[in-house]
C-alpha positions, 0 to 999 in steps of 0.5 A: 136354878132352873127357870123352866121348873116353876113354869112347867109345874101346873101347881105353881101360881095356878091360874096365873101367868098363862100367856108366858106358859103358853108361849113357853110350851109352843117354843119347847115344841118348836125346839124339839121339832126343829132341833135347837136348844134355848137358854132362859134369862129373866128380866124385870121389864119388857123394855123402855128407852134410855136417853142415850138410845139404849133400852132396858129389859127384854128389848135391851137384851135383844138390842145388846145381843144378849138374846136372839129373841124375847118371848113375852106378851109385850105391847106393840109400842112404836119406839120399839120398832126401831130396835126390834121386829115384832112377830104376830101375836101367839094368842088373842086376848079379849077384855070383859067388864062386869059392873054391879048395878047400884 
């Protein structure tokens, strides 16, 4: 199945997954501008270390050479710096809390 179709369909999970859709849109424009192609692979996690030095998820795919880069809103976690290089954030997220007065 084509992994892009659901993300490019605005009616699919409307209002959710905006970070991944924004990043995908940016990389599709870059691919057209710089004339490169991408293949897409889903994973179940951003990446956690195993005891033997290998990693799960997206970080593990990059570490094993299965992917050249990962596109996800992954947190900057110090142990990952040994395995991957981060680039700057593609967006800024600001939290907002609303409380109901008792």
